[in-house]
N, C-alpha and C positions, 0 to 999 in steps of 0.2 A: 136699726137693730130689729131682730125678730123677737117674738114674744115667748114668754114661758108657756109650757103646756100646762094642762090642768094638774093641780097638785096631787090629785088622786092617782095619777099615773107614776108617782115617785116610787121607784123600786130600786133597791140596791143592786148594783151590777154584780156584786159578789155572788148573787144567787144564779147568775146567768152563765157561769163558767169562767174559764181562764181569760185573763186580760192580755191580749197581745200588744206588745210595745214595739213598733217598728222604729228603726233608728236607735236601737237599744243601747248603743255605745256612744251616741251623740250627746250634744250639750243638753238638750231637753229630755231625750229618751232615757238616759241613764238616771236622771233625777226623778222622772215620772215613775220608772220601775222601782227605784229605791223607796219612794214614798208609799207605793202600793204594797211592797213587801213589808214595810213597817206597820201597815194596817192589817197584816195577816191575810192579804188577798192573794189568790193564785195568779202568778204572773209568768209570762213567757216573753223574754227579750228576743228580738229578731234583728240579726245583722248578718253580714257575710260570714263572720267567724263564730256565730253562735252554735250551740249544740244542734239545733235544727236550723240550718242555714236559710237565710232569706235574702234574695237578691232582686232588686227592683227590675233589673233588665232581664231576669230569667223567671217568667211566670210559672214555670214548672216547679219552682221552689216554694210557691205560695201555699199550696194545699196542705202540706205537712205542717207548716207554721200555723195555719188556721184551724187545724183539727181541735175540736172541743172548745173553741174560743167563743165567748159571749160578748166581748167588747174589744175594740181595736183603737189604739192611739196611732194615728197616721202621720208620720213625719217623713216627708219625701226628701231624698238627697239627689242632686245638690241643692235644688231650689225649685219651687213651683213655677217660677217664671221661665224655666228652661224648656225647650221644645220636648214634647212627648210626656211632660209631667201630668197634664190633665188626663190623658188617656190611661196612664199607668195607675194613678190614684183612683180613677173611676172604675177601672177594671178590678182593682183590689177590693174596693168597697162593694161592688156587685157580688164578687165571689165570696166575700166575708158574710154578707147577708144571706146568700144562697146556702151557705154551709152552717148557718145557725146563729151568727152574731147579730146582736140587736143594736148595741150602742157603738157609735163611731164618733171619735173626736179628731178633727183635722187641725193640724198646725198650719196656719196660713200666714200670709204677709200683708201688711197694710199697703194699700195703694197699688198692688200688683195686678194688672189685668189678667195675666196668666193664672194667678192664684184664684181670682174670682171664677174663672172657668172651671178650675179644679174643684172649687167649693160646690158649684152646681152639679158637677159629675158625681160627687159624693152624695149630695142630697137626692139625686135621682136613683140611688141604690135602694131606697125604701127603708133604710135604717133610721135609728133615732140619732140625729146628727147634732153635734155642737161644733161650731167653728171658732177657733182661737186665732185671731189676726194679731200678729206681733210686729212691733218695730224692730230695728236692728238691736242686737243684744249687747249688753255691757260686756259679756264674756267673750265677745270677739277680740277683746284686747288682752285676755290672759289665757284663753283656750283656743282661740281661732287664728285667723289669718293675719291679724295685726300684731300678734305676740312678738314676732321677730323684729318688727319695726320698733316696738316699745323697748325691747332689749338693746336695739341699736341706737336708741335715743332720738329717733326722728320718724314722725308720721308723714310720709310723702304720699299724698292722696289727691285724687281729682275732685275735691269737694268744695273748693273756693271758700266762700263765707257762709255756706248753707248750714242750717241747723237741723238737729234730729233729736227726738225725745227718746233716747235709748232706754230699753226696758231690761230688767234683770231676768235672767233665765230661771232663777228660783221662783219668781212671781209667775212666769209662764207655766212652769211645772205645777205649781200649786193650783192654778186655774184649770189645767188639763186634768189633774187628779180629781178635783171637785166635779168636773164634767163627766168623768168616767164613773163616778161613784154616787152621784146624787141626781135623781131624775128631774129636779127643778131646773137643771141646765139644758135639758133636751130642747132643741129648736132654737137655742140662743146663738147669736154671733157676738163674741166679745172682742173688742178692739183694745189692745194693750199698749200702753206707753209708760215711760217713767214719769216722774213728777215735774220735770222741767226740760226746756229746750236747750241743747248744747251745740255750739259750733266746735269744729275740731281743734281750734286754738284753745278753747276752754277745756276740751278733753285733755289736751297736752298739759295744760296748767294743772288740772286735777291729778293727772298721773305724776307730774313732777312733785307735787306736794306729797302724794302718797308714797312715792319711792325714795324721795330725798335726792333724786338725780334730775338733771335737766332733760326734759323730753320736749323736743321742738315739733312744731307743725309746719310743713312746707307744702303749699298747694302746687300741684303739677297738672299738666294738660292730660286730657283723657287718652289721647293717642299714646303719649309717653307711658301712661300707666298700663295700657294694653301691651306695649312692648315689654314692660317689666313682668307682667303676668306670663307672657310667652317665654321669657328668659328663665323663669323659675319653674316652668312646666305646669302652671295652673291654668284652668279653663279661662280663655280670653273672654268668654261670655260674662264672667264675674264683673268685668268693667261696666257692663250695661246696667248692673244693679245700682250703681251710684246715681243714676238718673232719679231713683226713688228719693234721693236726698237733695240733689241739686235743683230739681224743678219745684221744690217746696210743697209737693202734694201731701206730705205727712208732717209738715212743720206746724203742728198744733197738738195739744195734749188731748188724750181721750181717757175715759174713766172705767175701762173694762175690769181692771184689777179691783177697784172699789166695788163695782157692780157684782162681780162674782164672789169676792172674798170678804167684803165689808171692811177693808183696810186700805191704807195708802200704799202705792208701789215704792220699792226701794230706790233711793237716790244714787246717782253715779258715784258721788263722793264716798258714800258708805260702802258701795261695792269695791271701789279702789282701795280703801283702807283695809278691808277684809282680805282682798287679794294680795296686797303688799305683805301682809303678815304671813302668808304662806311661803314667801320667798321666790315666787314664780318669776318676778321681775328683776332678780339679782343677776347681773351679767355674768 
């Protein structure tokens, strides 16, 4: 972990101008934006469909989004492990600083070599950087790619008996907002996980309890999962991300939520109970 900067440098980001939230319609981005709005801070959400369009693959769209911006939440889609990600986030960070932004908060991933390269590129921009490294999200099961599997009653995934300390997106958003608005987080790298390790059979059991339906877990071969991704038109590269789980590199708990926020992270069972009450898992 990197260290706190001197507390005398603590300055509220609100004084620095608008806060740009990239990925503004995504899992973390929309939560970050909503929390900033609740605080009365000037926020600009950035996505393909936003009032000022922002497209990662089209750098010509970046300048308008960055105009008057003092801080940026950087959330790259589809993932920092994908080819070209480090170059894109590095270029955005440099352009943001060159146009007047000071505070940069990067959403990164635990154990991803590509993500580490992206972190370095952002730090090289000269901005006041905070890195938020997260495990896989609880919300992958109600807002993400696993939703259809939950509705179908079967998680067929290439994860074997591996375990993962899933983290809640609300915790990620809370840490990101703290980093954007409080100078004490400048220079820090926070690694975020949930409070316990879970295998996918345990995830299926938690989902079964929350939904009142039988949700099964079926391990499948990685090549078969790649074929499935191809059949549904999803990027086949997503299959490679499962190595982050199966090789055990993240199979331990970290305390970034406690460090940044002074509280414990949300447990998967509480997430599942809350999500079930919304009706999202009713077939």
